[in-house]
N, C-alpha and C positions, 0 to 999 in steps of 0.2 A: 504494500500500500504506500509505503514511503517512497519507493522508486517510482511508482505511478504518479504520485503527486509531484515529484521532481520533474518527470518528463512533461507533465501537463503544464507546469510552471514555465519550463523552457520553451515549449511550443507557444504558450500564451505570450511570452516575451517576444518571440520572433514575429508572431502575428501583429502585436502592437507596433513593432518596428516597421513591418511592411505597410501597415495602414498609415503610419506617420509619413513614410516616404512617398507612398502613393498620393497622399493629400498634397504634398508639395509639388510632385511631378505633374499631377492632373491640373492643379491651379496654374502652374507655369505654362503648360501646353495650351490651356484655354485662356491665357492672359488677354488676348484681344477682345474676348467676350466677357471675361470676369472683371477686368479693370474698368473702373468708372470713368477714367480720364486717359487722355493721351499722355504717356509718361514724359514726353519731351515738350509738352505744351507749356510755354512760359506765360505767367500771369503776374506781372510786377505789382499790380494793385493788391494782390492777395498773398504776398510773400511772408514767410515766417509766421504763418498762422497756426494756432494751436488746434487740437482736435475739435471738430464740429460736425454738425449734420451734413454739411456740404463736403468737407474733407475729413474723412474718418480719422486719419493720423496726422492731419495738418499739412502744411506746405513747407517747401524749403526756401532757400535764399532767392530763387528765381520764380517762386510761386508755383512750382510743379508739385503735383499731388504725390505725397510720400508713399501712400498705400499702393498707388498704381506703379510707382517705380520699384517698389519691393517685389510686386508680382512679376513684372517684366524682368527684373534683375535675376530672378530665379531661373529664367530661361537661359540666360547667358552663363551664369555660374554653374548650373547643372550641365549645360552643353559642354563647357570647357572641361569640367571634371570627368564626365563620361568619355569624351573623345580622347583626352590626354591619357587616361588610364588604359583605355582600350588599345591605343597605339603603342603605349609602353609595354603592355602585356604581350602583344603579338611579337614585337621586336625582341623583348626580353626572353620569351620562350624560345624563339628561334636561336638566339645566341647561346642561351643556357643549354639547349639540347646539343648544339655543336660542341660547346666546352665540356659538357659532361660525358658525351658518348665517345668522342675522340680524344686521344691523348697525343701530345706533341706541341709544336711551336704555336699553332693556331689556338689551341686550348689555353696554353700559358699566356698568350698575348691577350686573349679575351678576359681572362681572370685578372691579369695585371692591370688592365685598364679599368675593370670593374672595381678592384680594390682601391685604386686611386680615387675614383669618383665617389666611392662610399666613405672616403675619409672626410668629405665635406659634409657639414650639417645640411639637412634637406632644404630648408628655406634659404640658406645662404647660397647653396649651389643653384637653386632655382632663380634667385635674384641675379646671380652672375650670368647665367644663360640669358635671362631676360634683358640684361644690359647689353649683352653682345648682339642679340637679334633685334632689340628695340621693342617698344610696346605695341599693343594690338592683340586682337583675339587670336589670330593664327599664331603669332609668335608666343603668346601666352600658352597656348596648347603645346607648342613645340618645347618651350622651356620646362613645363611640368612633365611632359613625356620623357624628356631627357633626364630630368632629375630622378624619376622613378625607375628608369631603365635598368640601372645596375642592381636594384633590389629584385626586380623580376629575373634578371640573369642569375643572380645568386641562388634564389629559391628554386628556379627551374633546374639549374645544374645539380643542386643537392638532391632533388627528387629523381633526376635521371641516374645519378650515381647509385642510388638505393635500388633502382629497378633494373639497370642494365646487366647485373650479374644474375638475374633470375633464370630459372631453367628454360622458360618459354622463349627468352631472348636467344639463348644458345641454340635451342631447337630451330628457331626461325633462321638463324645464320647457317645452320647445318644443311638446310634444304635450299639454300641459295637465295633467300629472300633479300631484296635490295634494302639498303639502309633507309631510303625514303619510305618504303612500305613498312619497315619496322617502326619508324618514327610515327607513322600515321595509325597503324593498327595496334601497336603494343605500347609505345612510350607515352604518347599523348593521352590516351584514356586513363593510364595509370598515374600520371602526374597532374592531371587537370584539377583534381579535388583541392589540393593544397594551393594551387595557383588561383583558383576561383575564390577561395576563402580570403586570401591575402588581397586580391583585387577589390573585393567588396570593402574590406577594412581600410585599404589605402585610398579608396575613393573618397572617403571623408577627409583624409589628409590632402588629397588633390583639390577638393573644393575649398578647404581652408587655405591652401597655398594660393589659389586664384584670388581669394579675398585679400590675402596679404600683399600679393604682387600688385593688384589693382589699387589697394590702399596707398602704397608708396609710389604709385605712378608708373609701374613697370608692366602692368597688365592691361585689362580692358580700359579703354580711354573714354573720358566724357565726350559728348553727352550720353553715350551708350550706357544704359543702366545695368549695373551688376551689383551684387552685394558689396563688393569691395569699393567700387566707385561711389556707392551711396554713403559708405562710412567716410570716405575721403571728402566728399562734398559737404556732408552734414556735421562733421566733427568740429569745423571752425566756428559754428554757432550752436554748440551743444547746450550751453546754458540758456539760450533763448528758445531753442526747439529741441529738447532731448529725445523726442519720439523718433526723430530722423536717425538716431544712432541706436537707441534701445531696441526698436523693433527689428531692424536688420540683424542685430546680434541675436535676438531671440529666434528668428527664423534660421539663422546659421546653426545655432546650437541645436535646434529642433532637428534639422537635417542630419547633422553629424551624429547625434544620438540615435536617430533611426537607423543609420547605416551601421553604427557600432552594435546595436542590438541584433540586426540581421547577420552581420559578420560573425559575431560570437556564436550564434546558433548554427550557422553554416559550418563552423569549425567543429562543433560537436557532431553534426550529422555526417559530414564528409570525411572526417579524420577518425578512423577506428580507435586510435590511441587515446582520443579525447572522450570517448563514450564511457 
């Protein structure tokens, strides 16, 4: 009975996380229909207004509706997070399989570069890449993808090293199966669970990094609304209109917590050692 209660509690936690994330994703996708105002509409006559029936969360320095900008900001922040992690995962798995399956100079070179990149703190490395390529949505995606790439390489290589010595790999080699076919049929299905778990967990970090880069001016650029640019725009008059900072932070925390709840439960489900 105690075990059943534990399982029910974990499944309930994951369900709550999925509902929390779906709420943010659906509202962001339906932003043009849910948002009461154009997020870029400037209304100087109604700037820095507090919450009212007309503007639910008030307006910013240019009179733009904060509630509308938060909704539209989710589209860009989530888009950057999902695309950057997806890109990093695909490239990281490719290089991780190469480094783990083969031995020699190529494997050593891949891991040597990976170790160098991992020596930098995540946000600092992302900022460095952002400064090299410049601001903008595409460059922000590129910066975040490169920042997470060595982490996917490391975890993919470790998973491959634990699988490639299995009997079914030796049997596949003995019948002349090509390396590409071994990768597709045997390696990828056996290493995908740990990679998916970490991708979900790191997705929250990618969204947080986008917010940080946009906040310091290296990410999404104004007037495009993202959660990072909202904080950058509204922090300057926080004492006059605190809702412009408080509510984006609440939405960011909500999204990150939802992803963490889902990722923790995925780890229990897909990793037999964690059950």
